[in-house]
Residue frames as a rotation matrix with the C-alpha (Angstrom) as fourth column:
MET 1
-0.516 -0.832 -0.205 163.14
-0.742 0.553 -0.378 -33.38
0.428 -0.043 -0.903 141.85
LYS 2
-0.610 0.409 0.679 160.54
-0.410 0.570 -0.712 -35.19
-0.678 -0.713 -0.180 144.00
LEU 3
0.485 0.823 -0.295 158.21
-0.686 0.150 -0.712 -35.57
-0.542 0.547 0.638 140.98
LYS 4
0.125 -0.576 -0.808 161.11
-0.876 0.318 -0.362 -37.23
0.465 0.753 -0.465 139.13
LYS 5
-0.827 -0.385 0.410 161.57
-0.560 0.633 -0.534 -39.80
-0.054 -0.672 -0.739 142.02
VAL 6
-0.173 0.908 0.383 157.87
-0.474 0.264 -0.840 -40.49
-0.863 -0.326 0.385 142.12
ALA 7
0.624 0.429 -0.653 157.64
-0.769 0.187 -0.612 -41.07
-0.140 0.884 0.447 138.33
CYS 8
-0.350 -0.795 -0.494 160.79
-0.764 0.548 -0.340 -43.35
0.542 0.258 -0.800 138.42
LEU 9
-0.824 0.100 0.557 159.36
-0.377 0.638 -0.672 -45.32
-0.422 -0.764 -0.488 141.29
GLY 10
0.201 0.971 0.128 155.98
-0.510 0.215 -0.833 -45.67
-0.836 0.103 0.539 139.50
LEU 11
0.343 -0.262 -0.902 157.77
-0.908 0.152 -0.390 -46.72
0.240 0.953 -0.186 136.30
ALA 12
-0.685 -0.727 -0.050 159.75
-0.665 0.652 -0.365 -49.32
0.298 -0.217 -0.930 138.18
ALA 13
-0.519 0.567 0.640 156.59
-0.398 0.503 -0.768 -50.72
-0.757 -0.653 -0.036 139.80
MET 14
0.479 0.726 -0.493 154.86
-0.732 0.020 -0.681 -50.97
-0.485 0.687 0.541 136.45
VAL 15
-0.002 -0.609 -0.793 157.80
-0.814 0.462 -0.352 -52.82
0.581 0.645 -0.496 134.83
ALA 16
-0.822 -0.339 0.457 157.95
-0.562 0.617 -0.552 -55.09
-0.095 -0.710 -0.698 137.90
LEU 17
-0.114 0.918 0.379 154.23
-0.432 0.298 -0.851 -55.90
-0.895 -0.261 0.363 137.75
GLY 18
0.495 0.182 -0.850 154.48
-0.868 0.050 -0.494 -56.43
-0.047 0.982 0.183 133.94
ALA 19
-0.361 -0.846 -0.393 157.24
-0.822 0.487 -0.294 -58.93
0.440 0.217 -0.871 134.47
LEU 20
-0.678 0.238 0.696 155.27
-0.478 0.577 -0.662 -60.93
-0.559 -0.781 -0.277 136.88
GLY 21
0.440 0.898 0.031 152.62
-0.509 0.277 -0.815 -61.69
-0.740 0.342 0.579 134.23
CYS 22
0.146 -0.402 -0.904 155.20
-0.979 0.073 -0.191 -63.14
0.143 0.913 -0.383 131.80
GLY 23
-0.864 -0.501 0.039 155.72
-0.501 0.852 -0.154 -66.53
0.044 -0.152 -0.987 133.53
SER 24
0.314 0.948 0.050 153.34
-0.948 0.310 0.071 -69.52
0.052 -0.070 0.996 133.44
ASP 25
-0.637 -0.387 0.667 153.38
-0.477 0.877 0.054 -73.16
-0.606 -0.284 -0.743 134.44
ASN 26
0.338 0.940 0.044 150.43
-0.530 0.229 -0.817 -73.73
-0.778 0.253 0.575 132.06
LYS 27
-0.663 -0.631 0.402 151.15
-0.076 0.591 0.803 -76.61
-0.744 0.502 -0.440 129.61
ALA 28
0.325 0.912 0.250 148.01
0.209 0.189 -0.959 -76.08
-0.922 0.365 -0.130 127.60
ALA 29
0.475 -0.151 -0.867 150.00
-0.767 -0.553 -0.324 -74.68
-0.431 0.819 -0.379 124.65
ASP 30
-0.663 -0.697 0.273 151.77
-0.453 0.664 0.595 -77.98
-0.596 0.271 -0.756 124.09
ASN 31
0.068 0.644 -0.762 150.30
-0.951 0.273 0.146 -79.74
0.302 0.715 0.631 120.93
LYS 32
-0.253 -0.103 0.962 149.41
-0.639 0.765 -0.086 -83.08
-0.727 -0.636 -0.260 122.56
ALA 33
-0.998 -0.064 0.024 149.04
-0.028 0.700 0.714 -86.35
-0.063 0.712 -0.700 120.49
GLY 34
-0.426 0.888 0.175 145.62
0.897 0.440 -0.045 -86.53
-0.118 0.138 -0.983 118.98
SER 35
0.299 0.467 -0.832 145.02
0.284 -0.876 -0.390 -82.67
-0.911 -0.120 -0.394 119.06
LYS 36
-0.219 -0.343 0.913 144.96
0.972 0.000 0.234 -81.02
-0.081 0.939 0.334 115.72
VAL 37
-0.264 0.029 -0.964 145.36
0.094 -0.994 -0.056 -77.39
-0.960 -0.105 0.260 114.70
THR 38
-0.248 0.259 0.933 143.45
0.964 0.160 0.212 -76.26
-0.094 0.953 -0.289 111.66
GLY 39
0.614 0.580 -0.536 142.48
0.510 -0.809 -0.291 -72.96
-0.603 -0.094 -0.792 110.06
SER 40
0.259 -0.546 0.797 144.09
0.838 -0.283 -0.466 -70.08
0.481 0.788 0.384 108.31
VAL 41
0.240 -0.339 -0.910 146.19
0.570 -0.709 0.415 -67.13
-0.786 -0.618 0.023 109.31
THR 42
0.419 -0.167 0.892 146.69
0.758 -0.477 -0.445 -64.06
0.500 0.863 -0.073 107.13
GLY 43
0.381 -0.388 -0.839 149.27
0.585 -0.602 0.544 -61.36
-0.716 -0.698 -0.003 108.03
SER 44
0.463 -0.255 0.849 150.26
0.723 -0.445 -0.528 -58.15
0.512 0.859 -0.022 106.31
GLY 45
0.951 -0.088 -0.297 152.62
0.124 -0.769 0.628 -55.46
-0.283 -0.634 -0.720 107.37
SER 46
0.511 -0.802 -0.310 156.25
-0.609 -0.592 0.528 -54.56
-0.607 -0.081 -0.791 107.85
SER 47
0.868 -0.270 -0.416 158.48
-0.226 0.531 -0.816 -55.71
0.441 0.803 0.400 104.97
ALA 48
-0.053 -0.953 0.298 161.46
-0.837 -0.120 -0.534 -55.61
0.545 -0.277 -0.791 107.27
LEU 49
-0.306 0.048 0.951 159.90
-0.801 0.527 -0.285 -58.35
-0.514 -0.849 -0.123 109.47
LEU 50
0.557 0.633 -0.538 158.58
-0.831 0.431 -0.353 -60.39
0.008 0.644 0.765 106.55
PRO 51
-0.083 -0.627 -0.775 161.56
-0.494 0.701 -0.514 -62.82
0.866 0.340 -0.367 106.37
LEU 52
-0.871 -0.242 0.429 161.34
-0.484 0.265 -0.834 -63.43
0.088 -0.933 -0.348 110.16
ALA 53
-0.117 0.936 0.331 157.56
-0.820 0.097 -0.565 -64.02
-0.561 -0.338 0.756 109.91
LYS 54
0.482 0.228 -0.846 157.96
-0.775 0.560 -0.292 -66.37
0.408 0.796 0.447 106.99
ASP 55
-0.543 -0.730 -0.415 160.53
-0.421 0.664 -0.617 -68.42
0.727 -0.160 -0.668 108.88
ALA 56
-0.769 0.375 0.518 158.22
-0.508 0.134 -0.851 -68.65
-0.389 -0.917 0.088 111.90
ALA 57
0.240 0.935 -0.259 155.35
-0.898 0.113 -0.425 -69.57
-0.369 0.335 0.867 109.61
SER 58
0.143 -0.189 -0.972 157.28
-0.653 0.720 -0.236 -72.46
0.744 0.668 -0.020 107.88
LYS 59
-0.862 -0.508 0.010 158.30
-0.320 0.526 -0.788 -73.83
0.395 -0.682 -0.616 111.34
PHE 60
-0.478 0.783 0.399 154.75
-0.607 0.034 -0.794 -73.69
-0.635 -0.621 0.459 112.62
LYS 61
0.373 0.621 -0.690 153.42
-0.926 0.290 -0.241 -75.27
0.051 0.729 0.683 109.32
ALA 62
-0.383 -0.554 -0.739 155.88
-0.504 0.796 -0.335 -78.17
0.774 0.244 -0.584 109.60
ILE 63
-0.989 0.070 0.129 154.29
-0.074 0.521 -0.850 -79.08
-0.126 -0.851 -0.510 112.94
ASN 64
-0.210 0.978 0.008 150.70
0.114 0.032 -0.993 -78.16
-0.971 -0.208 -0.118 111.91
PRO 65
-0.921 -0.292 0.258 150.36
0.257 0.040 0.965 -79.04
-0.292 0.956 0.039 108.20
ASP 66
-0.227 0.919 0.322 146.54
0.972 0.191 0.140 -78.42
0.067 0.344 -0.936 108.19
VAL 67
0.343 0.259 -0.903 147.02
0.439 -0.894 -0.090 -74.65
-0.830 -0.365 -0.421 108.79
SER 68
0.340 -0.146 0.929 147.04
0.895 -0.254 -0.368 -72.31
0.290 0.956 0.045 105.88
ILE 69
0.210 -0.376 -0.903 149.38
0.606 -0.674 0.422 -69.25
-0.767 -0.636 0.086 106.30
THR 70
0.394 -0.135 0.909 149.52
0.816 -0.403 -0.414 -66.26
0.422 0.905 -0.049 104.04
LEU 71
0.222 -0.435 -0.873 151.96
0.598 -0.647 0.474 -63.42
-0.771 -0.627 0.117 104.68
ASN 72
0.491 -0.038 0.870 152.40
0.772 -0.444 -0.455 -60.19
0.404 0.895 -0.188 102.76
GLY 73
-0.582 -0.687 -0.436 154.75
0.786 -0.613 -0.082 -57.32
-0.211 -0.390 0.896 103.01
GLY 74
0.085 0.595 0.799 153.78
0.792 -0.527 0.308 -53.87
0.604 0.607 -0.516 102.11
GLY 75
-0.497 -0.348 0.795 155.00
-0.087 -0.892 -0.444 -51.56
0.863 -0.290 0.413 104.85
SER 76
-0.954 0.003 -0.300 154.21
0.298 0.119 -0.947 -50.92
0.033 -0.993 -0.114 108.48
GLY 77
-0.712 0.702 -0.032 151.06
-0.702 -0.712 -0.007 -49.07
-0.028 0.018 0.999 107.56
THR 78
-0.079 0.689 -0.720 149.32
-0.580 0.556 0.596 -52.44
0.811 0.465 0.356 106.81
ARG 79
0.070 0.100 0.993 149.99
-0.996 0.066 0.064 -53.87
-0.059 -0.993 0.104 110.30
LEU 80
-0.393 -0.356 -0.848 151.63
-0.360 0.908 -0.214 -57.32
0.846 0.221 -0.485 110.40
């Protein structure tokens, strides 16, 4: 019983510490006027997530037209 309490307390502490790392006031991710994103991204993996990935890619490409994005399904074994 004591081991169960210690394990639960440890798990709760890890979750709390993980949650602390999720927030940020850093605005560096904002695409400022004059900055340009270029390059290519290729992703392969889960067919179930492919529609979601394609939607995200089209929205990203609308903001960053100089980026080439290629997405392929093929199952989870190919790692998207």
